[in-house]
C-alpha positions as CSV (number, residue, x, y, z in Angstrom):
1,M,-17.0,-9.2,-2.7
2,R,-17.6,-11.4,0.3
3,P,-17.2,-15.2,0.3
4,A,-21.0,-15.5,0.7
5,Q,-21.4,-13.7,-2.6
6,W,-19.1,-15.9,-4.5
7,S,-20.5,-18.4,-7.0
8,H,-20.8,-22.0,-5.9
9,A,-18.0,-23.0,-8.4
10,A,-15.7,-20.3,-7.0
11,Q,-16.4,-21.4,-3.4
12,V,-15.6,-25.0,-4.3
13,F,-12.4,-23.9,-6.1
14,V,-11.2,-21.9,-3.1
15,A,-12.1,-24.6,-0.7
16,L,-10.1,-27.2,-2.7
17,T,-7.1,-25.0,-3.0
18,A,-7.3,-24.2,0.7
19,L,-7.2,-28.0,1.3
20,V,-4.1,-28.2,-0.9
21,V,-2.5,-25.5,1.3
22,I,-3.4,-27.4,4.5
23,T,-2.0,-30.6,3.1
24,Q,1.2,-29.0,2.0
25,S,1.5,-27.3,5.4
26,V,1.3,-30.8,7.1
27,S,4.0,-31.9,4.6
28,L,6.2,-29.0,5.7
29,V,5.9,-30.1,9.3
30,L,6.8,-33.7,8.4
31,R,9.8,-32.5,6.4
32,A,10.9,-30.3,9.2
33,S,10.6,-33.0,11.8
34,S,12.7,-35.4,9.6
35,D,15.2,-32.6,8.9
36,K,14.6,-32.7,5.1
37,S,14.2,-30.2,2.3
38,D,14.8,-26.5,2.3
39,V,13.3,-26.0,5.8
40,G,15.8,-28.5,7.1
41,V,18.7,-26.6,5.6
42,F,17.4,-23.3,7.1
43,Y,16.9,-24.9,10.5
44,R,20.4,-26.4,10.6
45,S,22.0,-23.2,9.3
46,A,20.2,-21.1,11.9
47,R,21.3,-23.5,14.6
48,L,24.9,-23.2,13.5
49,L,24.6,-19.4,13.7
50,N,23.2,-19.7,17.2
51,E,26.3,-21.8,18.1
52,G,28.7,-19.1,16.9
53,A,29.5,-20.0,13.2
54,G,31.9,-17.5,11.6
55,A,32.9,-16.3,8.2
56,D,33.7,-19.8,6.9
57,F,30.0,-20.6,7.2
58,Y,29.3,-19.8,3.5
59,T,32.4,-21.6,2.3
60,E,30.9,-24.9,3.4
61,R,27.8,-26.8,2.3
62,D,24.9,-28.2,4.3
63,T,26.1,-31.4,5.8
64,A,22.9,-33.4,5.3
65,T,22.0,-32.4,1.7
66,G,25.3,-31.1,0.2
67,W,23.4,-28.0,-0.9
68,Y,25.0,-24.5,-0.8
69,R,23.9,-22.2,1.9
70,T,22.1,-19.5,0.0
71,I,20.3,-17.4,2.6
72,P,22.2,-14.4,4.0
73,P,22.2,-13.6,7.7
74,A,19.3,-11.1,7.1
75,G,17.1,-14.1,6.2
76,L,18.5,-16.6,8.7
77,V,17.8,-14.3,11.7
78,I,14.1,-15.1,11.1
79,F,14.9,-18.8,11.7
80,Q,17.2,-18.3,14.7
81,P,14.4,-18.2,17.3
82,L,12.9,-21.4,15.6
83,A,16.3,-23.1,15.8
84,R,16.1,-23.0,19.6
85,L,13.1,-25.3,19.4
86,N,12.9,-28.9,18.4
87,R,12.5,-29.6,14.7
88,T,8.8,-30.4,14.8
89,A,7.9,-27.3,16.8
90,A,9.9,-25.2,14.4
91,G,8.2,-26.7,11.4
92,C,4.8,-26.1,12.9
93,I,5.5,-22.5,13.6
94,W,7.0,-22.0,10.1
95,A,4.0,-23.6,8.5
96,V,1.6,-21.3,10.5
97,L,3.7,-18.3,9.5
98,N,3.5,-19.3,5.9
99,V,-0.2,-19.6,6.0
100,A,-0.3,-16.2,7.7
101,F,1.8,-14.7,4.9
102,L,-0.7,-16.2,2.4
103,V,-3.7,-14.8,4.3
104,T,-1.9,-11.4,4.4
105,A,-1.4,-11.5,0.7
106,V,-5.1,-12.3,0.0
107,L,-6.2,-9.4,2.3
108,A,-3.8,-7.0,0.8
109,L,-4.8,-7.9,-2.7
110,G,-8.5,-7.5,-1.8
111,A,-7.7,-4.1,-0.4
112,Y,-5.9,-3.1,-3.6
113,I,-8.7,-4.3,-5.8
114,T,-11.2,-2.2,-3.9
115,C,-9.2,0.9,-4.8
116,I,-8.6,0.1,-8.4
117,D,-9.9,2.8,-10.8
118,Y,-10.8,0.9,-14.0
119,E,-12.3,-2.6,-14.6
120,R,-12.7,-2.9,-10.9
121,Q,-15.9,-5.0,-11.2
122,Y,-14.1,-7.5,-13.4
123,Y,-11.3,-7.8,-10.9
124,Q,-13.7,-8.2,-8.0
125,D,-15.7,-10.9,-9.9
126,A,-12.4,-12.7,-10.6
127,F,-11.1,-12.3,-7.0
128,P,-12.1,-15.7,-5.6
129,W,-10.5,-17.4,-8.6
130,I,-7.4,-15.2,-8.1
131,V,-7.3,-16.4,-4.4
132,G,-7.4,-20.0,-5.6
133,V,-4.6,-19.4,-8.1
134,L,-2.5,-17.8,-5.4
135,A,-3.1,-20.7,-3.0
136,L,-2.1,-23.2,-5.7
137,L,1.0,-21.4,-6.6
138,A,1.9,-20.9,-2.9
139,S,1.4,-24.5,-2.0
140,E,4.6,-25.8,-3.5
141,S,6.6,-23.1,-1.6
142,I,4.9,-24.0,1.6
143,H,5.6,-27.7,0.9
144,V,9.4,-27.2,1.1
145,G,9.4,-24.3,3.5
146,Q,10.8,-21.6,1.2
147,F,10.5,-17.8,1.7
148,S,8.6,-17.3,-1.5
149,V,5.2,-16.7,0.1
150,L,6.6,-14.0,2.3
151,F,8.1,-12.3,-0.7
152,V,4.9,-12.2,-2.6
153,A,3.0,-11.0,0.4
154,C,5.4,-8.1,0.6
155,W,5.0,-7.3,-3.1
156,I,1.2,-7.3,-2.9
157,F,1.3,-5.3,0.4
158,S,3.4,-2.7,-1.4
159,L,0.7,-2.3,-4.1
160,A,-2.0,-1.9,-1.4
161,A,0.2,0.7,0.4
162,L,0.7,2.6,-2.8
163,A,-3.0,2.6,-3.6
164,R,-3.6,4.2,-0.1
165,G,-0.8,6.7,-0.5
166,R,1.6,5.1,2.0
167,S,4.8,5.1,0.0
168,S,6.9,4.5,3.2
169,W,5.2,1.2,3.8
170,A,5.6,0.3,0.1
171,G,9.3,1.0,0.2
172,L,9.9,-1.0,3.4
173,S,7.9,-4.0,2.2
174,L,9.8,-4.2,-1.1
175,A,13.1,-4.0,0.9
176,L,12.6,-7.1,3.0
177,P,12.6,-9.7,0.2
178,S,15.5,-7.9,-1.5
179,V,17.9,-8.4,1.5
180,I,17.0,-12.1,1.7
181,K,17.4,-13.1,-1.9
182,L,18.7,-10.0,-3.7
183,Y,16.9,-10.5,-7.1
184,P,13.5,-9.4,-5.7
185,A,14.9,-5.9,-5.8
186,L,13.8,-5.9,-9.5
187,M,10.2,-5.4,-8.2
188,L,11.3,-1.9,-7.2
189,A,10.7,-1.1,-10.9
190,V,6.9,-1.3,-10.3
191,P,6.6,1.9,-8.2
192,L,9.3,3.6,-10.4
193,A,7.1,3.0,-13.4
194,G,3.7,3.5,-11.8
195,C,4.3,6.4,-9.3
196,R,5.0,9.7,-11.0
197,R,5.0,11.8,-7.8
198,R,6.0,9.5,-4.9
199,W,8.7,7.3,-6.5
200,A,11.5,9.2,-4.7
201,S,9.8,8.5,-1.3
202,V,9.5,4.8,-2.2
203,I,13.2,4.6,-3.1
204,A,14.2,6.4,0.1
205,F,12.3,4.1,2.3
206,F,13.4,1.1,0.3
207,F,17.1,1.9,1.1
208,L,16.1,2.6,4.7
209,G,14.6,-0.9,4.8
210,V,17.7,-2.4,3.2
211,L,19.8,-0.8,6.0
212,V,17.4,-1.9,8.8
213,F,16.7,-5.4,7.6
214,G,20.1,-6.1,6.0
215,A,22.4,-4.5,8.5
216,I,20.9,-3.4,11.8
217,V,18.7,-6.4,12.5
218,P,21.5,-8.9,11.7
219,F,23.9,-6.9,13.9
220,V,21.4,-7.0,16.8
221,A,20.9,-10.7,16.4
222,L,24.5,-11.7,15.7
223,G,26.7,-8.9,16.9
224,P,29.9,-8.0,15.0
225,R,29.8,-11.4,13.3
226,A,27.0,-10.1,11.1
227,W,29.5,-8.0,9.0
228,E,31.9,-10.9,8.3
229,L,29.0,-13.3,7.6
230,T,27.4,-10.9,5.1
231,E,30.7,-10.4,3.4
232,S,31.3,-14.1,3.2
233,F,27.8,-14.6,1.8
234,L,28.4,-12.1,-1.0
235,L,31.9,-13.4,-1.8
236,N,31.1,-17.1,-1.7
237,A,27.4,-17.7,-2.2
238,I,26.9,-15.0,-4.8
239,L,30.2,-14.0,-6.5
240,G,32.3,-17.1,-5.9
241,G,32.9,-19.4,-8.9
242,E,31.7,-22.4,-6.9
243,G,28.8,-20.5,-5.3
244,R,25.1,-21.0,-5.7
245,V,24.9,-18.7,-8.8
246,A,27.4,-20.9,-10.6
247,G,25.3,-23.9,-9.5
248,Y,22.2,-22.6,-11.3
249,T,23.9,-23.5,-14.7
250,L,24.3,-27.2,-13.8
251,L,22.0,-29.4,-15.9
252,G,19.2,-31.0,-14.0
253,G,15.6,-32.0,-14.7
254,S,13.7,-29.8,-12.2
255,N,15.3,-26.5,-13.1
256,Q,13.2,-24.8,-15.8
257,G,15.4,-21.7,-15.9
258,L,16.6,-20.0,-19.1
259,D,20.3,-21.1,-18.7
260,S,19.5,-24.7,-17.9
261,V,17.0,-25.1,-20.8
262,L,19.4,-23.6,-23.4
263,L,22.3,-25.8,-22.2
264,R,20.2,-28.9,-22.6
265,Y,19.5,-28.2,-26.3
266,L,22.6,-26.3,-27.4
267,T,25.5,-28.1,-25.7
268,D,26.7,-31.6,-25.3
269,S,26.9,-32.7,-21.7
270,P,27.7,-36.5,-21.5
271,A,26.6,-36.7,-17.9
272,F,23.1,-35.3,-18.8
273,H,22.5,-36.4,-22.4
274,S,23.6,-40.0,-21.8
275,R,20.7,-40.2,-19.4
276,H,18.3,-38.3,-21.6
277,R,19.0,-39.5,-25.2
278,S,15.7,-38.4,-26.5
279,I,16.6,-34.7,-26.2
280,P,18.0,-33.4,-29.5
281,H,21.0,-31.1,-28.9
282,L,23.9,-29.3,-30.5
283,A,27.5,-29.2,-29.2
284,L,28.1,-25.5,-28.9
285,D,30.6,-24.1,-26.3
286,R,29.1,-23.8,-22.9
287,Q,30.3,-20.3,-22.3
288,V,28.8,-19.2,-25.7
289,V,25.4,-20.5,-24.7
290,L,25.6,-18.8,-21.3
291,Q,26.4,-15.6,-23.0
292,L,23.5,-16.1,-25.3
293,A,21.3,-16.6,-22.3
294,N,22.5,-13.2,-20.9
295,W,21.8,-11.5,-24.2
296,L,18.2,-13.0,-24.2
297,R,17.8,-11.7,-20.7
298,A,18.8,-8.2,-21.8
299,A,16.4,-8.4,-24.7
300,I,13.5,-9.4,-22.4
301,L,14.4,-6.5,-20.0
302,I,14.6,-4.0,-22.8
303,T,11.2,-5.1,-24.2
304,T,9.6,-4.9,-20.8
305,I,11.1,-1.4,-20.1
306,A,10.0,-0.2,-23.6
307,T,6.5,-1.5,-23.1
308,V,6.2,0.1,-19.7
309,V,7.5,3.5,-20.9
310,R,5.2,3.5,-23.9
311,S,2.2,2.6,-21.6
312,R,2.7,5.2,-18.9
313,C,0.2,7.5,-20.5
314,R,-2.4,5.3,-18.8
315,L,-1.3,6.8,-15.5
316,D,-3.0,10.0,-16.4
317,R,-6.5,8.5,-16.4
318,Y,-6.3,5.2,-14.5
319,P,-3.1,5.2,-12.3
320,L,-4.0,2.2,-10.1
321,N,-5.1,0.0,-13.1
322,A,-1.8,0.9,-14.8
323,L,0.1,0.0,-11.6
324,M,-1.6,-3.4,-11.6
325,H,-0.5,-4.1,-15.1
326,F,3.1,-2.9,-14.4
327,A,3.3,-5.2,-11.4
328,A,2.0,-8.1,-13.5
329,L,4.5,-7.5,-16.2
330,W,7.5,-7.1,-13.9
331,S,6.7,-10.2,-11.9
332,A,6.5,-12.2,-15.2
333,T,9.8,-10.6,-16.3
334,L,11.5,-11.4,-13.0
335,Y,10.5,-15.1,-13.3
336,V,11.4,-15.5,-17.0
337,I,15.0,-14.2,-16.5
338,L,15.8,-16.1,-13.3
339,P,18.5,-18.7,-13.7
340,E,16.6,-21.2,-11.5
341,T,12.8,-21.7,-11.7
342,K,11.1,-24.5,-9.9
343,A,7.6,-25.2,-8.5
344,R,8.8,-23.9,-5.1
345,Y,9.2,-20.4,-6.7
346,A,6.1,-20.5,-8.9
347,V,4.2,-18.2,-6.5
348,Y,6.4,-15.3,-7.8
349,T,4.2,-15.4,-10.9
350,V,0.8,-14.8,-9.2
351,L,0.7,-11.1,-10.1
352,A,1.2,-12.0,-13.8
353,F,-2.0,-14.1,-13.7
354,L,-4.2,-11.1,-12.4
355,P,-4.9,-9.4,-15.8
356,M,-5.5,-12.8,-17.4
357,C,-8.1,-13.7,-14.7
358,M,-9.7,-10.3,-15.1
359,R,-9.9,-10.8,-18.9
360,A,-11.6,-14.2,-18.4
361,S,-14.0,-12.5,-15.9
362,R,-14.8,-9.8,-18.4
363,A,-15.4,-12.2,-21.3
364,R,-17.8,-14.2,-19.0
365,A,-19.7,-11.0,-18.0
366,E,-20.0,-10.0,-21.7
367,C,-21.2,-13.6,-22.6
368,N,-18.2,-13.9,-25.0
369,R,-17.9,-17.7,-24.7
370,A,-15.0,-18.0,-27.2
371,A,-12.9,-15.4,-25.4
372,F,-13.7,-16.9,-22.0
373,V,-12.7,-20.4,-23.1
374,A,-9.5,-19.1,-24.6
375,W,-8.5,-17.2,-21.5
376,F,-9.5,-20.0,-19.2
377,G,-7.5,-22.5,-21.2
378,T,-4.5,-20.2,-21.3
379,I,-4.6,-19.7,-17.5
380,V,-4.8,-23.5,-16.9
381,L,-1.9,-24.3,-19.3
382,C,0.3,-21.6,-17.8
383,L,-0.5,-22.8,-14.3
384,V,0.4,-26.4,-15.3
385,M,3.7,-25.4,-16.8
386,V,4.7,-23.0,-14.1
387,L,3.8,-25.5,-11.4
388,Q,5.5,-28.3,-13.4
389,A,2.3,-30.3,-12.9
390,F,3.4,-33.1,-15.3
391,P,5.3,-36.4,-14.9
392,T,8.9,-36.1,-13.8
393,W,10.1,-37.7,-17.1
394,V,8.9,-34.5,-18.9
395,Y,11.1,-32.2,-16.7
396,P,14.3,-32.6,-18.7
397,F,12.6,-31.2,-21.8
398,G,12.2,-27.8,-20.1
399,I,8.7,-27.2,-21.3
400,G,8.0,-25.3,-18.0
401,Y,9.9,-22.4,-19.5
402,V,7.4,-22.2,-22.4
403,G,4.7,-21.4,-19.8
404,Q,6.9,-18.8,-18.2
405,L,7.7,-17.2,-21.5
406,A,4.0,-17.3,-22.6
407,L,3.0,-15.6,-19.3
408,W,5.6,-12.8,-20.0
409,A,4.5,-12.4,-23.6
410,L,0.8,-12.2,-22.7
411,N,1.5,-9.5,-20.1
412,V,3.6,-7.5,-22.6
413,K,0.6,-7.7,-24.9
414,Q,-1.9,-6.7,-22.2
415,T,0.2,-3.8,-21.1
416,A,0.6,-2.6,-24.7
417,Y,-3.2,-3.0,-25.1
418,M,-3.7,-0.8,-22.0
419,R,-1.8,2.0,-23.9
420,A,-3.9,1.4,-27.1
421,A,-7.1,1.6,-25.1
422,S,-6.0,4.8,-23.5
423,E,-5.2,6.4,-26.9
424,S,-8.5,5.3,-28.4
425,L,-10.4,6.9,-25.5
426,G,-8.2,9.9,-25.3
427,H,-6.6,10.8,-22.0
428,S,-6.4,13.9,-19.9
429,P,-4.5,14.3,-16.7
430,A,-6.7,13.2,-13.8
431,G,-4.3,12.7,-11.0
432,T,-1.5,10.2,-10.4
433,T,-0.4,7.8,-7.9
């Protein structure tokens, strides 16, 4: 459906969210020019690599912020050309690139929806609202200059590629985020669940992409240093006891991740609880609580896998619709188990909102006012909590995690409903993706 065919309300919503993106892009340029925030860290790190930094690069922290360096050489090579420019010019280019990633995500999502084989009309009716939700979620990532919009563009592009039978492009697009931040590799579960015939091809090209983006490109950009830098990144930033992964469990207000929230309520941390006396808490051992968090992660993963396996019968009749639901569920699962979730990463959840937007669109088309209000309200509440769009004094309570968990639970329910609907209709093999 073309923009001219969108309702007036949808056009206003998309225009307002586009204005938010533009405003945050300007903020990104200002932050880059003053050498602040994530984009400042990336710029300084890439400049050090250009100057010949060696393996000790990942044993040190960023000099201006004291933050850990968390982007591997495979990610920083993207910033190396920008680091040869002044800070303002680099910020402008990175802002333009982020907007381009966002536009690519919108176009790829539109291409996928035109191919979907069930409830297509409802997805098309909801498309402008989905675009607005994507823009809102992406704005915070653009604000600080994170890689998150690029990752989501790759995930959505992989769905469009699978819909058009291009498993090679799907595998390659899933590989790029995985070599930059590692945990996006979990999204490989989407084609594994939703492609009965081409999953082997997707995996093959995924690992080819990991080799190209994670080894060959850094070697071309950095020479032999690429190997020692990558090894140092894995040993210090990921596996090291003082690395960034260990830092995720430090208590702080903005982190709404599982570990941090459990530690606030189940342990006694004088440095934190003396500043936030209104938060009730126990005094359990820290390591016990972290182990509990891992067990909860395992339970969430097992639930997701069981739901997907039990729902794969939908592939027989509506393979692309099933793929959409699997992508929504796995993106929600990824976000709910991450040790660190902040507004700058909220765009990871956009796929999880798609079935909800479709349900709201369907309820509206069927004149089911009660269902429409319920879905609309749920979407707004989840957006508010995922984006942490509430006063900063609320952050320490960790209510953002409630929204993440609700988003996951709703997608579990929707995916299970997909199976129940298939069984009620009866299914016969009709082709697979």
